[in-house]
C-alpha positions as CSV (number, residue, x, y, z in Angstrom):
1,M,0.3,-0.1,0.0
2,N,1.6,3.6,-1.0
3,K,2.0,6.5,1.4
4,N,-1.2,8.2,-0.8
5,K,-3.8,5.0,-0.8
6,E,-2.6,5.6,3.6
7,I,-3.6,9.0,3.7
8,A,-6.6,9.2,1.9
9,E,-7.7,5.7,3.6
10,K,-7.1,7.2,7.3
11,R,-10.4,9.0,9.3
12,I,-10.3,11.1,11.8
13,Q,-12.4,11.0,14.4
14,H,-14.2,14.4,16.9
15,P,-13.8,13.9,20.3
16,E,-17.6,15.5,21.6
17,N,-19.4,14.5,18.8
18,K,-17.4,11.4,17.3
19,K,-17.9,11.6,14.2
20,V,-15.4,10.3,11.4
21,I,-14.2,12.1,8.2
22,R,-11.4,10.9,5.8
23,H,-8.5,13.3,6.5
24,E,-7.6,13.8,2.7
25,D,-11.9,15.1,2.9
26,F,-11.2,17.4,6.4
27,I,-10.4,21.5,5.2
28,A,-7.8,22.9,8.5
29,G,-8.5,26.0,7.3
30,I,-12.5,26.1,8.0
31,S,-11.1,24.6,11.2
32,K,-9.1,27.2,12.7
33,G,-10.9,29.8,11.4
34,L,-14.1,28.5,13.4
35,A,-11.6,28.2,16.4
36,I,-11.1,31.4,16.7
37,L,-14.7,32.4,16.7
38,D,-15.3,29.8,19.1
39,C,-13.3,32.5,21.1
40,F,-15.3,34.8,21.5
41,A,-17.5,33.6,24.3
42,N,-20.2,35.1,27.6
43,D,-16.8,35.8,29.3
44,R,-14.5,37.1,26.6
45,H,-15.7,39.8,24.1
46,R,-13.1,41.6,22.7
47,L,-9.7,39.7,21.8
48,N,-6.2,40.5,20.8
49,V,-4.0,38.6,18.3
50,T,-2.4,37.1,22.1
51,M,-5.6,36.4,23.1
52,A,-6.5,34.1,20.5
53,A,-3.6,32.6,20.1
54,E,-3.6,31.4,23.3
55,R,-7.0,30.5,23.3
56,T,-6.6,28.5,20.6
57,G,-2.9,26.8,20.5
58,L,-2.1,28.7,17.0
59,T,0.9,31.0,16.2
60,R,0.3,34.8,17.0
61,A,1.1,34.6,13.1
62,A,-1.9,32.4,12.4
63,A,-4.0,33.8,14.4
64,R,-3.2,37.2,13.0
65,R,-3.8,36.5,10.0
66,H,-6.9,34.4,11.0
67,L,-8.4,37.4,12.4
68,L,-7.8,39.5,9.4
69,T,-9.2,37.3,7.0
70,L,-12.6,36.6,9.8
71,E,-12.7,41.0,9.6
72,Y,-12.4,41.3,5.6
73,L,-15.7,38.8,5.2
74,G,-16.9,40.6,7.9
75,Y,-17.8,39.0,10.9
76,L,-15.4,40.8,13.0
77,D,-15.3,44.5,13.2
78,F,-11.5,45.9,14.7
79,D,-11.2,49.3,17.1
80,G,-7.5,49.3,16.2
81,H,-6.7,47.1,19.5
82,Y,-9.0,44.3,19.8
83,Y,-11.9,42.2,17.4
84,T,-15.5,41.2,18.4
85,L,-18.0,39.4,16.1
86,S,-20.3,41.6,14.0
87,P,-23.7,41.6,13.3
88,K,-23.1,39.5,10.3
89,V,-22.3,36.2,12.7
90,L,-26.4,36.4,13.8
91,K,-27.3,35.1,10.5
92,F,-26.4,31.1,11.2
93,S,-28.1,31.3,14.1
94,G,-31.0,33.5,12.7
95,A,-31.0,30.4,9.8
96,Y,-31.2,27.6,12.3
97,L,-34.4,29.3,14.6
98,S,-36.1,30.0,11.3
99,G,-35.1,26.7,9.6
100,A,-34.8,24.0,12.1
101,Q,-37.5,22.4,13.4
102,L,-37.9,21.7,17.1
103,P,-37.9,25.8,17.8
104,K,-40.5,26.5,15.6
105,I,-42.7,23.7,17.4
106,A,-41.8,25.0,20.6
107,Q,-42.7,28.5,20.5
108,P,-46.3,28.6,21.0
109,L,-46.2,25.5,23.6
110,L,-44.3,28.0,25.0
111,N,-46.1,30.9,24.8
112,L,-49.0,28.4,26.0
113,L,-47.2,27.8,29.1
114,T,-46.6,31.6,30.3
115,Q,-50.4,32.6,29.2
116,Q,-51.5,29.8,31.8
117,T,-48.7,30.7,34.7
118,S,-47.0,34.1,33.7
119,L,-43.2,31.8,34.0
120,T,-40.2,31.4,32.1
121,Y,-39.9,28.8,30.1
122,S,-37.5,27.4,27.8
123,V,-36.1,24.6,25.2
124,M,-32.8,24.1,25.6
125,V,-30.3,21.7,23.4
126,L,-26.9,19.8,25.0
127,D,-23.5,21.4,23.0
128,G,-20.5,20.6,24.6
129,F,-20.4,21.3,27.9
130,E,-23.2,23.9,27.4
131,A,-27.1,23.9,27.7
132,I,-28.0,26.6,24.4
133,T,-31.4,28.1,25.0
134,I,-33.4,27.4,21.4
135,A,-36.6,28.6,22.4
136,R,-38.1,31.0,25.3
137,S,-41.2,32.8,26.3
138,A,-41.7,35.0,29.7
139,A,-44.0,36.7,30.9
140,H,-44.2,40.2,28.8
141,Q,-44.7,42.6,32.7
142,Q,-40.4,40.9,33.2
143,T,-37.9,42.8,33.0
144,D,-34.1,41.2,32.5
145,R,-32.9,41.4,35.7
146,V,-36.1,39.8,36.7
147,N,-35.7,37.7,34.2
148,P,-33.2,34.8,35.8
149,Y,-30.0,33.5,33.9
150,G,-30.8,36.5,30.6
151,L,-32.1,33.6,29.3
152,H,-31.9,35.0,25.2
153,L,-32.7,32.6,22.5
154,G,-28.7,31.5,21.8
155,N,-27.9,31.9,25.5
156,R,-25.3,29.1,26.5
157,L,-25.4,27.6,30.5
158,P,-23.1,25.6,32.2
159,A,-24.7,22.0,31.7
160,H,-23.7,20.5,35.4
161,A,-25.4,23.8,37.4
162,T,-29.0,23.8,35.3
163,S,-32.2,21.6,35.5
164,A,-32.2,21.4,31.5
165,G,-28.4,20.6,31.1
166,K,-28.4,17.7,33.6
167,I,-31.6,16.0,32.1
168,L,-30.0,16.2,28.8
169,L,-26.5,14.6,30.4
170,S,-28.4,12.5,32.4
171,Y,-29.5,10.5,29.3
172,L,-26.4,9.6,28.0
173,N,-25.0,6.5,28.2
174,E,-22.7,5.7,31.2
175,D,-19.5,5.7,28.7
176,A,-20.2,8.9,27.3
177,Q,-21.2,10.4,30.9
178,Q,-18.1,9.4,31.6
179,E,-15.6,11.1,28.7
180,W,-18.3,14.0,29.2
181,L,-16.8,14.7,33.2
182,Y,-13.7,14.0,31.6
183,H,-13.3,16.9,29.0
184,Y,-15.1,18.7,31.2
185,P,-14.6,19.0,35.1
186,L,-17.0,20.0,37.9
187,K,-16.6,23.9,38.5
188,S,-18.2,25.1,41.6
189,L,-20.6,28.1,40.7
190,T,-21.6,28.5,44.0
191,K,-21.9,26.3,47.0
192,Y,-24.5,24.2,45.9
193,T,-22.9,23.0,42.9
194,Y,-21.9,19.3,42.1
195,T,-17.8,19.2,41.6
196,D,-17.8,15.8,43.3
197,N,-18.6,13.1,40.4
198,Q,-19.3,10.4,41.7
199,A,-21.9,12.1,43.6
200,F,-23.3,13.1,40.3
201,L,-23.1,10.5,38.2
202,T,-25.5,9.5,41.1
203,L,-27.7,12.0,41.3
204,L,-27.7,11.9,36.5
205,K,-29.5,7.9,37.1
206,Q,-31.8,9.6,39.9
207,I,-33.6,12.1,38.0
208,R,-33.5,9.2,34.6
209,S,-35.1,7.2,37.8
210,D,-37.6,10.6,37.7
211,E,-38.1,11.9,34.3
212,F,-37.2,15.3,35.6
213,C,-34.8,18.0,37.0
214,Y,-35.3,19.8,39.9
215,S,-32.6,22.3,40.3
216,A,-31.5,25.1,42.7
217,E,-29.7,27.8,43.5
218,E,-26.8,24.9,41.3
219,H,-25.7,28.2,38.7
220,E,-26.4,30.8,40.4
221,L,-28.0,32.3,43.8
222,G,-31.7,32.9,44.2
223,I,-33.0,31.2,41.4
224,H,-34.0,27.8,41.1
225,A,-35.5,25.5,38.1
226,L,-37.3,22.6,37.1
227,A,-36.6,20.6,34.1
228,V,-38.5,17.0,31.7
229,P,-37.1,15.7,28.8
230,I,-38.6,16.5,25.3
231,Y,-38.7,12.9,23.5
232,D,-39.1,12.6,19.6
233,R,-41.5,9.8,18.4
234,R,-38.0,7.0,18.6
235,A,-38.0,8.2,22.5
236,N,-34.6,9.8,21.7
237,V,-33.7,12.7,24.0
238,V,-33.7,15.6,21.8
239,A,-34.1,18.5,23.6
240,A,-35.0,19.8,27.4
241,L,-38.3,21.7,28.2
242,N,-37.8,23.8,31.6
243,I,-39.1,26.5,33.6
244,V,-36.7,28.9,35.5
245,S,-37.6,31.3,38.2
246,P,-36.9,33.5,41.0
247,T,-37.1,31.1,44.7
248,G,-38.7,34.5,46.2
249,K,-41.2,33.6,43.4
250,T,-42.1,30.7,43.4
251,S,-41.4,27.7,46.0
252,H,-40.0,23.9,45.7
253,E,-43.2,22.7,46.4
254,Y,-45.4,25.0,43.7
255,L,-43.1,24.0,41.0
256,Q,-43.0,20.8,41.6
257,Q,-47.4,20.3,42.1
258,H,-48.0,22.7,39.8
259,I,-45.5,23.3,37.0
260,L,-44.0,19.6,36.5
261,P,-47.8,18.2,35.4
262,L,-47.8,21.1,32.9
263,L,-44.1,20.6,31.8
264,R,-45.6,16.9,31.4
265,E,-48.5,17.4,29.4
266,T,-46.3,20.1,27.2
267,A,-43.4,16.8,26.8
268,T,-46.0,14.8,25.7
269,E,-47.2,17.7,22.8
270,F,-43.7,17.5,21.5
271,R,-43.3,14.1,21.9
272,Q,-46.5,14.1,18.8
273,M,-45.0,16.6,17.0
274,L,-41.3,15.6,16.4
């Protein structure tokens, strides 16, 4: 077997989603460019060349070329010192939200829940170590500060410290859960956050058995949440439906006695439509 044939048959597996691609089909330039865009997160809205290089593992020269290219294409703005994301990046999220089935189905169901209870609801999916909001509703009178977590569309929250995230993690198989913990060590966000792996795995097993998750003040003090899984017709868990509320507004008992039945009923409606 010659060297060219060996390279053509080589496969690369993504460490997170496990998808496989032939070595000859993988375009490293696209991967590096997207890695630069991934550097811009909730905790870092502005980056210079050095920061981008450190976050991606690229050389400063390579990071600079990618930043300049992304600025040239209109995906980044530059103020002479720092790069920031431009509004053009929203075209991708807009295309997803307008074209994907789940957000379209979710919105009227979430709106109905809000009309019934005047509380905040969302649908979230798992992406790496974070749960992402892909649909949400909220009572009209709520302000940004009253709205817990700032649950806007596309908001990303640490999965291990949120009710929706733990629901999604609980339906991974045990090997996948162990691998997730290996890649994403549990970080303490409040004094109530789970940081012990074994205790966390035991909790996930209980959540899967109960088919709901209650989480109190693990991500933010004064906030608690309740979530249930959303299944498709093939019985695969595709998302989580949750309610988030200030602890001063709703009690644990109220969420479980009055809101949990509504969440489960709505999840059943999702299953019939997916």
